[in-house]
N, C-alpha and C positions, 0 to 999 in steps of 0.2 A: 493964272499967269502963264503966258505962252513962252516957253523957254526955247522954242525952236530957233528963233532968230537971235537968241542971246549968245553973245560972243564971250567965250571964256579964254582965259589965258592958259598956257600950256601947263602951268603948275597946278591950276585948279582941275584941269582935265585929268592930269596924272593922278591927283589925289582921289578924284571921283572914280577913276578906273581901278585904282588900287583897292579902294573901299568895296567896289563892286566885286572885284576878284576875290577879296577876302570873304565877303558874304557868300559868294558862290562856292568857294572852297569849303567853307564851314558847312554849307548846306549839303555839299557832296559828301563830306566826311561824315556828317550825321546820317545821311542815307546809306552810305557805305557801311558804317558801323552797324546800322540796323540790319542790313542785308547779311553782313558777316555773322552777326549774332543769330540770325535766322538759319543761316547755313550751318553754323556750329551746332545749333539746336537739332537740325535735321540729321547732321552727321552723328551727333550723340545718340539720337533716337535709333538711327540705323545700326549703330554699333551695339546699342543695348539689345535690339531685336536679334541681331546676329549672335550676340553672346548668349541670349536666352535660348535660341535655337541650338547652338552648340552644346549648351548645358543639357538641354532636353535630349539631344542626340546621344551625348555621352552617358546620360542616365539610362536611356533606353538600351544602349549597348551593354552597359554594366548589368542591367536587369536581365537582358537576354543571355549574357555570359553566365550569370549566377543561376538562371533557370536551367541552362544547358549543363552546368556543373552539377546541379542537384539531380537532374534527370540522369546524368551519367553516373553519379554516385549511387542513385537508386538502382540503375541498370547493373552496375558492377556488384552492388550488394545482392540484388536478386540472383544474378548469375552465380555468385559465390555461394549463396545459400542453396541454390538448385544443385550446383556441383557437389556440395557437401551432402545434400539429401540423397543424390544419386549414388554417391560413394557409400553412404551409410546403408542405403537400400541394397546395393550390390553385395556389401559385406554381410548383411543379414541373410540375404538369399543364399550366399555361399555357405554361411554357417549352417543354415537350415538343410541345404543339400548335403553337406558333410555329415550332419547329424542323422539325416535319413539314411545315408549310405552306411553309416556306422550301425544304425539299428538293423538295417537289412542284412549287413554282413554278419552281425552277431547272431541274428535269428537263423540265417542260413548255416552258419557254423554250428549252431546248436542242433539243428535238424540233421546235418551231415554227421555230427559226432554220435548221433543215435543210430545211424545206419552202418557206420564202420569205425573201427578203432585205428585203422591204418591212416597215417597222416597224409600221405599223398592222395589216397583215394578220397579222403574227407575233403581235401582241397578241391579236387575235381568236382565232387558232388556239391560242395558249397558254391562253386562258380555257377553250376547249373541251377541250383535252387535260388540263388540271388536274382537270376534273370526272370524268375516267376514271382518275385515279391516287389511290393511298392508301398508307399505311405500315402494315405488319403485322409486328410483332416486329422492328422496325428495318429491314425490307426493303421496297423499293419494289415495289408490286404494281399490276396493271392490273385495273380493274373493267369490268363492262358498263354500259350506259346506265341500268340500274336500281340500280346500286351494288353488285351482287354480284361477288365475286371471280372472276377467270378465270385461266387458265393462259397467257394471252397475254403476250408480251414487249413492252417499250417500242417495239421496232422494228415489231412487228406492229400496235401501236396507231398508229404513225406511218403505216403503209400504209392502215389503216382511215380515218384522218383525211384522208389524201391523196385517197382515193377519194370520201369523203363531201363534202369541201369543196374540190373541184377548183378552184372559182373563186377560192379564196384561196391556192392553191399556185402557185408560179412555174412557167411553161412549160406548164401544162395547158390554157391558153386557145388555144394555137396549134393549127393543123391538123396532122393526123398526119404528112403528108409535107412540111410546111412549104412548101406551094405558093407560088410566086412570082407576084406580080401582073405586069402588063405593064410596070410601071415598075421591076421588079426587087426590090421589097420583099416580105417574107413576108406573106402574107395571113392575118389573124387572124379566126377565126370566134368569135362570141360564144358563151359557155357557156350551155347550156340546162338548166334543172332543172324538176322537176314542181311543181305548185301545192302539194302537201303538203310537199315539201321546203322550198319557199320560206316557207310558213307557220311552219315549225319554226325559222326563223332569227330572230335579234333584229333590232331596228330598225337598229342599226349595221351588222350583217351584210347586211341587205337593201340599205342604201344603198351599201355597198361592192360588192355584187353588181352593182347597176345601173351603178355607176361604172365597173366593169370591162367593161361592155357585155353583161351577162348578160340572158337572156330566160327567161320563165316560160311553160311550156306546161301546158295542162289535161290531166289523165289521162283 
């Protein structure tokens, strides 16, 4: 049926137009709702991905901070242990040095007391003897004047000191035969040393030497 030439009244046209508009609006609403749902779905997916990325970033940051904290704790612990170890080692070394010094001083004092009963002379001799003693592997050893180890014994060192510092050793100032003066007393001869030997003495030793009546001769 050809409706092209069909004439409709205004009411019918209006009804048809309204019906068409309603169907068109319903169709548009349906399509719009579908598009909106799709957009909401895409926005939700985007939000989820962003949230997952943010959570992953925060987790990675937290792990990095925790790792740095652990490494820092380990570093601080290591440094604290190292400092404690260094302090303990320094304390032990100081104790060993003091112990060695005490051993050397005691041995030097022992040797000096065998050479003289005079306190001041013994102190001077002990100082000289100490310079020739050292501790190696817990054993008392004798060195030469340059500090090199020798095979000499403490007794041999005592003889060397007795010979070198006769003016500080008891009995070495007297004459060999103990010759008697006319008044019956033993005559003492002043000890003589060379100028180079005298120059090698300290101020205290020089004073003690002259006090004991020593003389210096030029070589």
